[in-house]
PyMOL Python script that loads the backbone (N, CA, C, O; Angstrom):
from pymol import cmd

cmd.read_pdbstr("""\
ATOM      1  N   LEU A   1       0.830  -1.191   0.000  1.00  0.00           N
ATOM      2  CA  LEU A   1       0.000   0.000   0.000  1.00  0.00           C
ATOM      3  C   LEU A   1       0.874   1.254   0.000  1.00  0.00           C
ATOM      4  O   LEU A   1       0.659   2.162  -0.803  1.00  0.00           O
ATOM      5  N   ASN A   2       1.845   1.304   0.887  1.00  0.00           N
ATOM      6  CA  ASN A   2       2.680   2.501   0.996  1.00  0.00           C
ATOM      7  C   ASN A   2       3.475   2.771  -0.279  1.00  0.00           C
ATOM      8  O   ASN A   2       3.593   3.916  -0.716  1.00  0.00           O
ATOM      9  N   GLU A   3       4.016   1.710  -0.870  1.00  0.00           N
ATOM     10  CA  GLU A   3       4.779   1.881  -2.114  1.00  0.00           C
ATOM     11  C   GLU A   3       3.890   2.404  -3.235  1.00  0.00           C
ATOM     12  O   GLU A   3       4.298   3.287  -3.990  1.00  0.00           O
ATOM     13  N   MET A   4       2.684   1.867  -3.346  1.00  0.00           N
ATOM     14  CA  MET A   4       1.769   2.306  -4.401  1.00  0.00           C
ATOM     15  C   MET A   4       1.327   3.751  -4.162  1.00  0.00           C
ATOM     16  O   MET A   4       1.190   4.525  -5.109  1.00  0.00           O
ATOM     17  N   TYR A   5       1.109   4.108  -2.913  1.00  0.00           N
ATOM     18  CA  TYR A   5       0.733   5.480  -2.570  1.00  0.00           C
ATOM     19  C   TYR A   5       1.825   6.455  -3.018  1.00  0.00           C
ATOM     20  O   TYR A   5       1.527   7.494  -3.606  1.00  0.00           O
ATOM     21  N   VAL A   6       3.079   6.123  -2.743  1.00  0.00           N
ATOM     22  CA  VAL A   6       4.199   6.984  -3.141  1.00  0.00           C
ATOM     23  C   VAL A   6       4.274   7.091  -4.670  1.00  0.00           C
ATOM     24  O   VAL A   6       4.529   8.169  -5.205  1.00  0.00           O
ATOM     25  N   LYS A   7       4.052   5.975  -5.369  1.00  0.00           N
ATOM     26  CA  LYS A   7       4.077   6.007  -6.837  1.00  0.00           C
ATOM     27  C   LYS A   7       3.010   6.950  -7.388  1.00  0.00           C
ATOM     28  O   LYS A   7       3.273   7.723  -8.309  1.00  0.00           O
ATOM     29  N   VAL A   8       1.815   6.883  -6.823  1.00  0.00           N
ATOM     30  CA  VAL A   8       0.734   7.754  -7.286  1.00  0.00           C
ATOM     31  C   VAL A   8       1.047   9.212  -6.932  1.00  0.00           C
ATOM     32  O   VAL A   8       0.844  10.114  -7.745  1.00  0.00           O
ATOM     33  N   LYS A   9       1.535   9.425  -5.726  1.00  0.00           N
ATOM     34  CA  LYS A   9       1.797  10.795  -5.262  1.00  0.00           C
ATOM     35  C   LYS A   9       2.917  11.474  -6.053  1.00  0.00           C
ATOM     36  O   LYS A   9       2.953  12.702  -6.133  1.00  0.00           O
ATOM     37  N   THR A  10       3.823  10.699  -6.634  1.00  0.00           N
ATOM     38  CA  THR A  10       4.931  11.276  -7.397  1.00  0.00           C
ATOM     39  C   THR A  10       4.756  11.064  -8.902  1.00  0.00           C
ATOM     40  O   THR A  10       5.636  11.412  -9.689  1.00  0.00           O
ATOM     41  N   GLY A  11       3.626  10.495  -9.294  1.00  0.00           N
ATOM     42  CA  GLY A  11       3.368  10.189 -10.698  1.00  0.00           C
ATOM     43  C   GLY A  11       2.938  11.405 -11.505  1.00  0.00           C
ATOM     44  O   GLY A  11       3.049  12.537 -11.035  1.00  0.00           O
ATOM     45  N   PRO A  12       2.447  11.173 -12.722  1.00  0.00           N
ATOM     46  CA  PRO A  12       2.095  12.251 -13.651  1.00  0.00           C
ATOM     47  C   PRO A  12       1.101  13.267 -13.102  1.00  0.00           C
ATOM     48  O   PRO A  12       1.215  14.458 -13.393  1.00  0.00           O
ATOM     49  N   ALA A  13       0.126  12.815 -12.310  1.00  0.00           N
ATOM     50  CA  ALA A  13      -0.875  13.749 -11.790  1.00  0.00           C
ATOM     51  C   ALA A  13      -0.289  14.736 -10.786  1.00  0.00           C
ATOM     52  O   ALA A  13      -0.905  15.762 -10.498  1.00  0.00           O
ATOM     53  N   SER A  14       0.890  14.439 -10.253  1.00  0.00           N
ATOM     54  CA  SER A  14       1.508  15.318  -9.257  1.00  0.00           C
ATOM     55  C   SER A  14       2.299  16.452  -9.900  1.00  0.00           C
ATOM     56  O   SER A  14       2.852  17.305  -9.206  1.00  0.00           O
ATOM     57  N   LYS A  15       2.346  16.455 -11.200  1.00  0.00           N
ATOM     58  CA  LYS A  15       3.138  17.454 -11.912  1.00  0.00           C
ATOM     59  C   LYS A  15       2.222  18.468 -12.596  1.00  0.00           C
ATOM     60  O   LYS A  15       1.028  18.212 -12.757  1.00  0.00           O
ATOM     61  N   GLY A  16       2.748  19.569 -12.983  1.00  0.00           N
ATOM     62  CA  GLY A  16       1.958  20.580 -13.681  1.00  0.00           C
ATOM     63  C   GLY A  16       1.232  21.508 -12.732  1.00  0.00           C
ATOM     64  O   GLY A  16       1.476  21.508 -11.526  1.00  0.00           O
ATOM     65  N   LYS A  17       0.334  22.301 -13.296  1.00  0.00           N
ATOM     66  CA  LYS A  17      -0.301  23.367 -12.514  1.00  0.00           C
ATOM     67  C   LYS A  17      -1.263  22.852 -11.446  1.00  0.00           C
ATOM     68  O   LYS A  17      -1.525  23.573 -10.483  1.00  0.00           O
ATOM     69  N   THR A  18      -1.792  21.652 -11.571  1.00  0.00           N
ATOM     70  CA  THR A  18      -2.683  21.116 -10.542  1.00  0.00           C
ATOM     71  C   THR A  18      -1.966  20.140  -9.607  1.00  0.00           C
ATOM     72  O   THR A  18      -2.597  19.548  -8.731  1.00  0.00           O
ATOM     73  N   GLY A  19      -0.671  19.968  -9.782  1.00  0.00           N
ATOM     74  CA  GLY A  19       0.090  19.001  -9.000  1.00  0.00           C
ATOM     75  C   GLY A  19       0.049  19.239  -7.505  1.00  0.00           C
ATOM     76  O   GLY A  19      -0.123  18.297  -6.731  1.00  0.00           O
ATOM     77  N   ALA A  20       0.204  20.474  -7.091  1.00  0.00           N
ATOM     78  CA  ALA A  20       0.212  20.769  -5.654  1.00  0.00           C
ATOM     79  C   ALA A  20      -1.139  20.431  -5.022  1.00  0.00           C
ATOM     80  O   ALA A  20      -1.194  19.844  -3.941  1.00  0.00           O
ATOM     81  N   ALA A  21      -2.217  20.800  -5.692  1.00  0.00           N
ATOM     82  CA  ALA A  21      -3.556  20.486  -5.177  1.00  0.00           C
ATOM     83  C   ALA A  21      -3.796  18.985  -5.165  1.00  0.00           C
ATOM     84  O   ALA A  21      -4.403  18.456  -4.234  1.00  0.00           O
ATOM     85  N   PHE A  22      -3.321  18.298  -6.200  1.00  0.00           N
ATOM     86  CA  PHE A  22      -3.473  16.846  -6.253  1.00  0.00           C
ATOM     87  C   PHE A  22      -2.784  16.195  -5.067  1.00  0.00           C
ATOM     88  O   PHE A  22      -3.383  15.365  -4.384  1.00  0.00           O
ATOM     89  N   LYS A  23      -1.531  16.560  -4.812  1.00  0.00           N
ATOM     90  CA  LYS A  23      -0.779  15.955  -3.716  1.00  0.00           C
ATOM     91  C   LYS A  23      -1.428  16.246  -2.362  1.00  0.00           C
ATOM     92  O   LYS A  23      -1.516  15.364  -1.508  1.00  0.00           O
ATOM     93  N   LYS A  24      -1.880  17.480  -2.172  1.00  0.00           N
ATOM     94  CA  LYS A  24      -2.527  17.859  -0.917  1.00  0.00           C
ATOM     95  C   LYS A  24      -3.806  17.047  -0.708  1.00  0.00           C
ATOM     96  O   LYS A  24      -4.046  16.524   0.380  1.00  0.00           O
ATOM     97  N   ASN A  25      -4.619  16.945  -1.750  1.00  0.00           N
ATOM     98  CA  ASN A  25      -5.884  16.219  -1.643  1.00  0.00           C
ATOM     99  C   ASN A  25      -5.668  14.714  -1.517  1.00  0.00           C
ATOM    100  O   ASN A  25      -6.405  14.038  -0.799  1.00  0.00           O
ATOM    101  N   LEU A  26      -4.660  14.190  -2.214  1.00  0.00           N
ATOM    102  CA  LEU A  26      -4.358  12.764  -2.094  1.00  0.00           C
ATOM    103  C   LEU A  26      -3.928  12.431  -0.667  1.00  0.00           C
ATOM    104  O   LEU A  26      -4.347  11.415  -0.111  1.00  0.00           O
ATOM    105  N   THR A  27      -3.101  13.276  -0.080  1.00  0.00           N
ATOM    106  CA  THR A  27      -2.670  13.063   1.302  1.00  0.00           C
ATOM    107  C   THR A  27      -3.865  13.101   2.242  1.00  0.00           C
ATOM    108  O   THR A  27      -3.998  12.240   3.112  1.00  0.00           O
ATOM    109  N   ALA A  28      -4.735  14.090   2.076  1.00  0.00           N
ATOM    110  CA  ALA A  28      -5.929  14.187   2.922  1.00  0.00           C
ATOM    111  C   ALA A  28      -6.826  12.963   2.746  1.00  0.00           C
ATOM    112  O   ALA A  28      -7.375  12.446   3.720  1.00  0.00           O
ATOM    113  N   ALA A  29      -6.972  12.507   1.513  1.00  0.00           N
ATOM    114  CA  ALA A  29      -7.800  11.330   1.242  1.00  0.00           C
ATOM    115  C   ALA A  29      -7.211  10.086   1.893  1.00  0.00           C
ATOM    116  O   ALA A  29      -7.941   9.255   2.433  1.00  0.00           O
ATOM    117  N   GLU A  30      -5.892   9.964   1.841  1.00  0.00           N
ATOM    118  CA  GLU A  30      -5.246   8.773   2.408  1.00  0.00           C
ATOM    119  C   GLU A  30      -5.361   8.768   3.939  1.00  0.00           C
ATOM    120  O   GLU A  30      -5.596   7.717   4.537  1.00  0.00           O
ATOM    121  N   VAL A  31      -5.199   9.926   4.569  1.00  0.00           N
ATOM    122  CA  VAL A  31      -5.346  10.022   6.025  1.00  0.00           C
ATOM    123  C   VAL A  31      -6.782   9.647   6.421  1.00  0.00           C
ATOM    124  O   VAL A  31      -6.998   8.924   7.394  1.00  0.00           O
ATOM    125  N   THR A  32      -7.747  10.145   5.661  1.00  0.00           N
ATOM    126  CA  THR A  32      -9.148   9.835   5.929  1.00  0.00           C
ATOM    127  C   THR A  32      -9.427   8.359   5.698  1.00  0.00           C
ATOM    128  O   THR A  32     -10.147   7.730   6.473  1.00  0.00           O
ATOM    129  N   TRP A  33      -8.852   7.800   4.619  1.00  0.00           N
ATOM    130  CA  TRP A  33      -9.059   6.386   4.325  1.00  0.00           C
ATOM    131  C   TRP A  33      -8.483   5.503   5.441  1.00  0.00           C
ATOM    132  O   TRP A  33      -9.110   4.521   5.837  1.00  0.00           O
ATOM    133  N   ILE A  34      -7.306   5.846   5.942  1.00  0.00           N
ATOM    134  CA  ILE A  34      -6.685   5.067   7.019  1.00  0.00           C
ATOM    135  C   ILE A  34      -7.573   5.091   8.271  1.00  0.00           C
ATOM    136  O   ILE A  34      -7.751   4.068   8.932  1.00  0.00           O
ATOM    137  N   ALA A  35      -8.124   6.256   8.587  1.00  0.00           N
ATOM    138  CA  ALA A  35      -9.026   6.353   9.737  1.00  0.00           C
ATOM    139  C   ALA A  35     -10.260   5.481   9.513  1.00  0.00           C
ATOM    140  O   ALA A  35     -10.711   4.790  10.426  1.00  0.00           O
ATOM    141  N   PHE A  36     -10.809   5.517   8.284  1.00  0.00           N
ATOM    142  CA  PHE A  36     -11.953   4.660   7.961  1.00  0.00           C
ATOM    143  C   PHE A  36     -11.591   3.181   8.099  1.00  0.00           C
ATOM    144  O   PHE A  36     -12.325   2.409   8.716  1.00  0.00           O
ATOM    145  N   ARG A  37     -10.444   2.790   7.514  1.00  0.00           N
ATOM    146  CA  ARG A  37     -10.018   1.392   7.571  1.00  0.00           C
ATOM    147  C   ARG A  37      -9.912   0.917   9.013  1.00  0.00           C
ATOM    148  O   ARG A  37     -10.394  -0.160   9.361  1.00  0.00           O
ATOM    149  N   ASN A  38      -9.281   1.725   9.838  1.00  0.00           N
ATOM    150  CA  ASN A  38      -9.078   1.333  11.231  1.00  0.00           C
ATOM    151  C   ASN A  38     -10.401   1.214  11.991  1.00  0.00           C
ATOM    152  O   ASN A  38     -10.609   0.255  12.734  1.00  0.00           O
ATOM    153  N   THR A  39     -11.287   2.184  11.803  1.00  0.00           N
ATOM    154  CA  THR A  39     -12.573   2.170  12.497  1.00  0.00           C
ATOM    155  C   THR A  39     -13.462   1.051  11.985  1.00  0.00           C
ATOM    156  O   THR A  39     -14.085   0.339  12.773  1.00  0.00           O
ATOM    157  N   ASP A  40     -13.526   0.894  10.672  1.00  0.00           N
ATOM    158  CA  ASP A  40     -14.353  -0.160  10.087  1.00  0.00           C
ATOM    159  C   ASP A  40     -13.874  -1.542  10.537  1.00  0.00           C
ATOM    160  O   ASP A  40     -14.679  -2.422  10.843  1.00  0.00           O
ATOM    161  N   SER A  41     -12.570  -1.715  10.570  1.00  0.00           N
ATOM    162  CA  SER A  41     -12.006  -2.999  10.999  1.00  0.00           C
ATOM    163  C   SER A  41     -12.295  -3.264  12.472  1.00  0.00           C
ATOM    164  O   SER A  41     -12.577  -4.396  12.865  1.00  0.00           O
ATOM    165  N   GLU A  42     -12.222  -2.216  13.278  1.00  0.00           N
ATOM    166  CA  GLU A  42     -12.514  -2.357  14.709  1.00  0.00           C
ATOM    167  C   GLU A  42     -13.961  -2.815  14.906  1.00  0.00           C
ATOM    168  O   GLU A  42     -14.224  -3.733  15.683  1.00  0.00           O
ATOM    169  N   VAL A  43     -14.882  -2.183  14.213  1.00  0.00           N
ATOM    170  CA  VAL A  43     -16.295  -2.541  14.328  1.00  0.00           C
ATOM    171  C   VAL A  43     -16.529  -3.967  13.838  1.00  0.00           C
ATOM    172  O   VAL A  43     -17.268  -4.731  14.458  1.00  0.00           O
ATOM    173  N   TYR A  44     -15.893  -4.318  12.722  1.00  0.00           N
ATOM    174  CA  TYR A  44     -16.027  -5.673  12.184  1.00  0.00           C
ATOM    175  C   TYR A  44     -15.497  -6.691  13.191  1.00  0.00           C
ATOM    176  O   TYR A  44     -16.098  -7.746  13.394  1.00  0.00           O
ATOM    177  N   GLY A  45     -14.381  -6.371  13.812  1.00  0.00           N
ATOM    178  CA  GLY A  45     -13.817  -7.258  14.823  1.00  0.00           C
ATOM    179  C   GLY A  45     -14.744  -7.429  16.010  1.00  0.00           C
ATOM    180  O   GLY A  45     -14.899  -8.534  16.530  1.00  0.00           O
ATOM    181  N   LEU A  46     -15.361  -6.339  16.439  1.00  0.00           N
ATOM    182  CA  LEU A  46     -16.302  -6.411  17.553  1.00  0.00           C
ATOM    183  C   LEU A  46     -17.529  -7.243  17.193  1.00  0.00           C
ATOM    184  O   LEU A  46     -18.065  -7.964  18.034  1.00  0.00           O
ATOM    185  N   SER A  47     -17.971  -7.139  15.941  1.00  0.00           N
ATOM    186  CA  SER A  47     -19.149  -7.905  15.517  1.00  0.00           C
ATOM    187  C   SER A  47     -18.867  -9.402  15.504  1.00  0.00           C
ATOM    188  O   SER A  47     -19.770 -10.210  15.723  1.00  0.00           O
ATOM    189  N   GLY A  48     -17.615  -9.769  15.246  1.00  0.00           N
ATOM    190  CA  GLY A  48     -17.248 -11.184  15.228  1.00  0.00           C
ATOM    191  C   GLY A  48     -16.666 -11.663  16.531  1.00  0.00           C
ATOM    192  O   GLY A  48     -16.481 -12.861  16.746  1.00  0.00           O
ATOM    193  N   GLY A  49     -16.379 -10.714  17.398  1.00  0.00           N
ATOM    194  CA  GLY A  49     -15.897 -11.073  18.721  1.00  0.00           C
ATOM    195  C   GLY A  49     -14.436 -11.472  18.797  1.00  0.00           C
ATOM    196  O   GLY A  49     -14.025 -12.124  19.757  1.00  0.00           O
ATOM    197  N   SER A  50     -13.625 -11.083  17.777  1.00  0.00           N
ATOM    198  CA  SER A  50     -12.222 -11.479  17.878  1.00  0.00           C
ATOM    199  C   SER A  50     -11.319 -10.535  17.095  1.00  0.00           C
ATOM    200  O   SER A  50     -11.756  -9.831  16.184  1.00  0.00           O
ATOM    201  N   ASP A  51     -10.045 -10.543  17.481  1.00  0.00           N
ATOM    202  CA  ASP A  51      -9.043  -9.771  16.752  1.00  0.00           C
ATOM    203  C   ASP A  51      -8.809 -10.344  15.359  1.00  0.00           C
ATOM    204  O   ASP A  51      -8.395  -9.622  14.452  1.00  0.00           O
ATOM    205  N   ALA A  52      -9.071 -11.635  15.183  1.00  0.00           N
ATOM    206  CA  ALA A  52      -8.911 -12.251  13.863  1.00  0.00           C
ATOM    207  C   ALA A  52      -9.885 -11.640  12.863  1.00  0.00           C
ATOM    208  O   ALA A  52      -9.528 -11.433  11.703  1.00  0.00           O
ATOM    209  N   PHE A  53     -11.105 -11.349  13.295  1.00  0.00           N
ATOM    210  CA  PHE A  53     -12.077 -10.690  12.417  1.00  0.00           C
ATOM    211  C   PHE A  53     -11.568  -9.298  12.039  1.00  0.00           C
ATOM    212  O   PHE A  53     -11.652  -8.886  10.882  1.00  0.00           O
ATOM    213  N   LYS A  54     -11.040  -8.583  13.035  1.00  0.00           N
ATOM    214  CA  LYS A  54     -10.519  -7.237  12.786  1.00  0.00           C
ATOM    215  C   LYS A  54      -9.377  -7.288  11.772  1.00  0.00           C
ATOM    216  O   LYS A  54      -9.350  -6.495  10.831  1.00  0.00           O
ATOM    217  N   LEU A  55      -8.447  -8.200  11.953  1.00  0.00           N
ATOM    218  CA  LEU A  55      -7.313  -8.323  11.047  1.00  0.00           C
ATOM    219  C   LEU A  55      -7.767  -8.704   9.643  1.00  0.00           C
ATOM    220  O   LEU A  55      -7.247  -8.182   8.656  1.00  0.00           O
ATOM    221  N   LYS A  56      -8.727  -9.606   9.554  1.00  0.00           N
ATOM    222  CA  LYS A  56      -9.262 -10.013   8.250  1.00  0.00           C
ATOM    223  C   LYS A  56      -9.796  -8.803   7.491  1.00  0.00           C
ATOM    224  O   LYS A  56      -9.518  -8.639   6.303  1.00  0.00           O
ATOM    225  N   LYS A  57     -10.558  -7.961   8.173  1.00  0.00           N
ATOM    226  CA  LYS A  57     -11.136  -6.773   7.532  1.00  0.00           C
ATOM    227  C   LYS A  57     -10.048  -5.784   7.139  1.00  0.00           C
ATOM    228  O   LYS A  57     -10.114  -5.200   6.057  1.00  0.00           O
ATOM    229  N   MET A  58      -9.043  -5.582   7.997  1.00  0.00           N
ATOM    230  CA  MET A  58      -7.947  -4.661   7.670  1.00  0.00           C
ATOM    231  C   MET A  58      -7.204  -5.116   6.415  1.00  0.00           C
ATOM    232  O   MET A  58      -6.867  -4.299   5.558  1.00  0.00           O
ATOM    233  N   ILE A  59      -6.955  -6.401   6.311  1.00  0.00           N
ATOM    234  CA  ILE A  59      -6.263  -6.942   5.138  1.00  0.00           C
ATOM    235  C   ILE A  59      -7.114  -6.748   3.886  1.00  0.00           C
ATOM    236  O   ILE A  59      -6.610  -6.326   2.845  1.00  0.00           O
ATOM    237  N   GLU A  60      -8.386  -7.054   3.989  1.00  0.00           N
ATOM    238  CA  GLU A  60      -9.295  -6.903   2.843  1.00  0.00           C
ATOM    239  C   GLU A  60      -9.335  -5.456   2.361  1.00  0.00           C
ATOM    240  O   GLU A  60      -9.187  -5.192   1.168  1.00  0.00           O
ATOM    241  N   LEU A  61      -9.532  -4.531   3.278  1.00  0.00           N
ATOM    242  CA  LEU A  61      -9.617  -3.116   2.904  1.00  0.00           C
ATOM    243  C   LEU A  61      -8.288  -2.606   2.350  1.00  0.00           C
ATOM    244  O   LEU A  61      -8.277  -1.840   1.387  1.00  0.00           O
ATOM    245  N   THR A  62      -7.181  -3.016   2.938  1.00  0.00           N
ATOM    246  CA  THR A  62      -5.861  -2.589   2.466  1.00  0.00           C
ATOM    247  C   THR A  62      -5.597  -3.118   1.063  1.00  0.00           C
ATOM    248  O   THR A  62      -5.080  -2.388   0.217  1.00  0.00           O
ATOM    249  N   ASN A  63      -5.942  -4.368   0.804  1.00  0.00           N
ATOM    250  CA  ASN A  63      -5.767  -4.921  -0.545  1.00  0.00           C
ATOM    251  C   ASN A  63      -6.620  -4.180  -1.572  1.00  0.00           C
ATOM    252  O   ASN A  63      -6.165  -3.916  -2.685  1.00  0.00           O
ATOM    253  N   ASN A  64      -7.856  -3.843  -1.198  1.00  0.00           N
ATOM    254  CA  ASN A  64      -8.723  -3.092  -2.109  1.00  0.00           C
ATOM    255  C   ASN A  64      -8.169  -1.699  -2.397  1.00  0.00           C
ATOM    256  O   ASN A  64      -8.202  -1.240  -3.539  1.00  0.00           O
ATOM    257  N   ARG A  65      -7.666  -1.033  -1.376  1.00  0.00           N
ATOM    258  CA  ARG A  65      -7.110   0.312  -1.563  1.00  0.00           C
ATOM    259  C   ARG A  65      -5.847   0.256  -2.418  1.00  0.00           C
ATOM    260  O   ARG A  65      -5.638   1.117  -3.273  1.00  0.00           O
ATOM    261  N   THR A  66      -5.015  -0.739  -2.195  1.00  0.00           N
ATOM    262  CA  THR A  66      -3.807  -0.892  -3.007  1.00  0.00           C
ATOM    263  C   THR A  66      -4.173  -1.107  -4.468  1.00  0.00           C
ATOM    264  O   THR A  66      -3.540  -0.538  -5.356  1.00  0.00           O
ATOM    265  N   LYS A  67      -5.181  -1.916  -4.720  1.00  0.00           N
ATOM    266  CA  LYS A  67      -5.648  -2.150  -6.096  1.00  0.00           C
ATOM    267  C   LYS A  67      -6.155  -0.850  -6.721  1.00  0.00           C
ATOM    268  O   LYS A  67      -5.876  -0.569  -7.886  1.00  0.00           O
ATOM    269  N   GLN A  68      -6.888  -0.071  -5.956  1.00  0.00           N
ATOM    270  CA  GLN A  68      -7.392   1.205  -6.462  1.00  0.00           C
ATOM    271  C   GLN A  68      -6.246   2.141  -6.825  1.00  0.00           C
ATOM    272  O   GLN A  68      -6.259   2.746  -7.897  1.00  0.00           O
ATOM    273  N   LEU A  69      -5.262   2.267  -5.952  1.00  0.00           N
ATOM    274  CA  LEU A  69      -4.122   3.132  -6.232  1.00  0.00           C
ATOM    275  C   LEU A  69      -3.332   2.623  -7.431  1.00  0.00           C
ATOM    276  O   LEU A  69      -2.820   3.423  -8.214  1.00  0.00           O
ATOM    277  N   LYS A  70      -3.227   1.310  -7.587  1.00  0.00           N
ATOM    278  CA  LYS A  70      -2.532   0.747  -8.742  1.00  0.00           C
ATOM    279  C   LYS A  70      -3.243   1.124 -10.030  1.00  0.00           C
ATOM    280  O   LYS A  70      -2.592   1.422 -11.031  1.00  0.00           O
ATOM    281  N   GLU A  71      -4.561   1.116 -10.017  1.00  0.00           N
ATOM    282  CA  GLU A  71      -5.324   1.526 -11.196  1.00  0.00           C
ATOM    283  C   GLU A  71      -5.029   2.987 -11.536  1.00  0.00           C
ATOM    284  O   GLU A  71      -4.930   3.339 -12.711  1.00  0.00           O
ATOM    285  N   TRP A  72      -4.889   3.827 -10.531  1.00  0.00           N
ATOM    286  CA  TRP A  72      -4.546   5.230 -10.777  1.00  0.00           C
ATOM    287  C   TRP A  72      -3.153   5.333 -11.376  1.00  0.00           C
ATOM    288  O   TRP A  72      -2.924   6.120 -12.294  1.00  0.00           O
ATOM    289  N   ASP A  73      -2.221   4.537 -10.857  1.00  0.00           N
ATOM    290  CA  ASP A  73      -0.852   4.555 -11.348  1.00  0.00           C
ATOM    291  C   ASP A  73      -0.773   4.023 -12.778  1.00  0.00           C
ATOM    292  O   ASP A  73       0.010   4.525 -13.585  1.00  0.00           O
ATOM    293  N   ASP A  74      -1.572   3.021 -13.091  1.00  0.00           N
ATOM    294  CA  ASP A  74      -1.567   2.432 -14.433  1.00  0.00           C
ATOM    295  C   ASP A  74      -2.156   3.363 -15.476  1.00  0.00           C
ATOM    296  O   ASP A  74      -1.831   3.246 -16.658  1.00  0.00           O
ATOM    297  N   GLY A  75      -3.009   4.278 -15.068  1.00  0.00           N
ATOM    298  CA  GLY A  75      -3.684   5.153 -16.016  1.00  0.00           C
ATOM    299  C   GLY A  75      -5.055   4.594 -16.344  1.00  0.00           C
ATOM    300  O   GLY A  75      -5.416   3.499 -15.915  1.00  0.00           O
ATOM    301  N   ALA A  76      -5.796   5.346 -17.095  1.00  0.00           N
ATOM    302  CA  ALA A  76      -7.167   4.986 -17.426  1.00  0.00           C
ATOM    303  C   ALA A  76      -7.268   4.553 -18.883  1.00  0.00           C
ATOM    304  O   ALA A  76      -6.469   4.960 -19.727  1.00  0.00           O
ATOM    305  N   GLN A  77      -8.258   3.729 -19.158  1.00  0.00           N
ATOM    306  CA  GLN A  77      -8.550   3.390 -20.540  1.00  0.00           C
ATOM    307  C   GLN A  77      -9.063   4.652 -21.235  1.00  0.00           C
ATOM    308  O   GLN A  77      -9.723   5.483 -20.612  1.00  0.00           O
ATOM    309  N   GLU A  78      -8.762   4.790 -22.507  1.00  0.00           N
ATOM    310  CA  GLU A  78      -9.233   5.954 -23.247  1.00  0.00           C
ATOM    311  C   GLU A  78     -10.747   6.048 -23.119  1.00  0.00           C
ATOM    312  O   GLU A  78     -11.464   5.059 -23.270  1.00  0.00           O
ATOM    313  N   GLY A  79     -11.219   7.269 -22.834  1.00  0.00           N
ATOM    314  CA  GLY A  79     -12.642   7.507 -22.668  1.00  0.00           C
ATOM    315  C   GLY A  79     -13.111   7.406 -21.237  1.00  0.00           C
ATOM    316  O   GLY A  79     -14.252   7.763 -20.943  1.00  0.00           O
ATOM    317  N   ASP A  80     -12.258   6.925 -20.323  1.00  0.00           N
ATOM    318  CA  ASP A  80     -12.651   6.768 -18.933  1.00  0.00           C
ATOM    319  C   ASP A  80     -12.448   8.017 -18.099  1.00  0.00           C
ATOM    320  O   ASP A  80     -12.902   8.075 -16.956  1.00  0.00           O
ATOM    321  N   THR A  81     -11.781   9.006 -18.641  1.00  0.00           N
ATOM    322  CA  THR A  81     -11.483  10.193 -17.850  1.00  0.00           C
ATOM    323  C   THR A  81     -11.299  11.383 -18.775  1.00  0.00           C
ATOM    324  O   THR A  81     -11.210  11.220 -19.992  1.00  0.00           O
ATOM    325  N   CYS A  82     -11.242  12.556 -18.213  1.00  0.00           N
ATOM    326  CA  CYS A  82     -11.000  13.758 -19.010  1.00  0.00           C
ATOM    327  C   CYS A  82      -9.560  13.742 -19.517  1.00  0.00           C
ATOM    328  O   CYS A  82      -8.651  13.290 -18.820  1.00  0.00           O
ATOM    329  N   SER A  83      -9.366  14.227 -20.707  1.00  0.00           N
ATOM    330  CA  SER A  83      -8.023  14.285 -21.275  1.00  0.00           C
ATOM    331  C   SER A  83      -7.122  15.121 -20.383  1.00  0.00           C
ATOM    332  O   SER A  83      -7.496  16.214 -19.956  1.00  0.00           O
ATOM    333  N   GLY A  84      -5.945  14.608 -20.106  1.00  0.00           N
ATOM    334  CA  GLY A  84      -4.966  15.347 -19.319  1.00  0.00           C
ATOM    335  C   GLY A  84      -5.009  15.039 -17.831  1.00  0.00           C
ATOM    336  O   GLY A  84      -4.097  15.433 -17.104  1.00  0.00           O
ATOM    337  N   SER A  85      -6.042  14.345 -17.353  1.00  0.00           N
ATOM    338  CA  SER A  85      -6.145  14.046 -15.927  1.00  0.00           C
ATOM    339  C   SER A  85      -5.059  13.071 -15.503  1.00  0.00           C
ATOM    340  O   SER A  85      -4.230  13.370 -14.644  1.00  0.00           O
ATOM    341  N   ILE A  86      -5.082  11.910 -16.120  1.00  0.00           N
ATOM    342  CA  ILE A  86      -4.085  10.874 -15.886  1.00  0.00           C
ATOM    343  C   ILE A  86      -3.784  10.230 -17.221  1.00  0.00           C
ATOM    344  O   ILE A  86      -4.610  10.306 -18.130  1.00  0.00           O
ATOM    345  N   PRO A  87      -2.649   9.609 -17.372  1.00  0.00           N
ATOM    346  CA  PRO A  87      -2.286   9.070 -18.673  1.00  0.00           C
ATOM    347  C   PRO A  87      -3.207   7.925 -19.105  1.00  0.00           C
ATOM    348  O   PRO A  87      -3.714   7.162 -18.283  1.00  0.00           O
ATOM    349  N   PHE A  88      -3.401   7.834 -20.411  1.00  0.00           N
ATOM    350  CA  PHE A  88      -4.182   6.724 -20.969  1.00  0.00           C
ATOM    351  C   PHE A  88      -3.323   5.486 -21.047  1.00  0.00           C
ATOM    352  O   PHE A  88      -2.117   5.569 -21.280  1.00  0.00           O
ATOM    353  N   LYS A  89      -3.947   4.330 -20.852  1.00  0.00           N
ATOM    354  CA  LYS A  89      -3.256   3.063 -21.076  1.00  0.00           C
ATOM    355  C   LYS A  89      -3.073   2.903 -22.571  1.00  0.00           C
ATOM    356  O   LYS A  89      -3.965   3.239 -23.350  1.00  0.00           O
ATOM    357  N   GLY A  90      -1.928   2.394 -22.972  1.00  0.00           N
ATOM    358  CA  GLY A  90      -1.632   2.279 -24.386  1.00  0.00           C
ATOM    359  C   GLY A  90      -2.006   1.037 -25.039  1.00  0.00           C
ATOM    360  O   GLY A  90      -1.781   0.879 -26.239  1.00  0.00           O
TER     361      GLY A  90
END
""", "prot")
cmd.dss("prot")
cmd.show_as("cartoon", "prot")
cmd.util.cbc("prot")
cmd.orient("prot")
């Protein structure tokens, strides 16, 4: 997760005139996501009555977030986004 986050934060969207805003908003989003992951996992663990439930949820959410960030790093299929936002897959 951390490696993919750094790749996205230093990738093409971080450059140019909107780069500073992108990096600031990405950081804010990641801090918020981590708080969500931790709270959601805690509640899930309480519902199952064990730390194993909590860990299972944390792993699931972390894997999903890593996949999402990887998609951002890979770029979008043509037509999936506004031109210039992120690079198109070739």
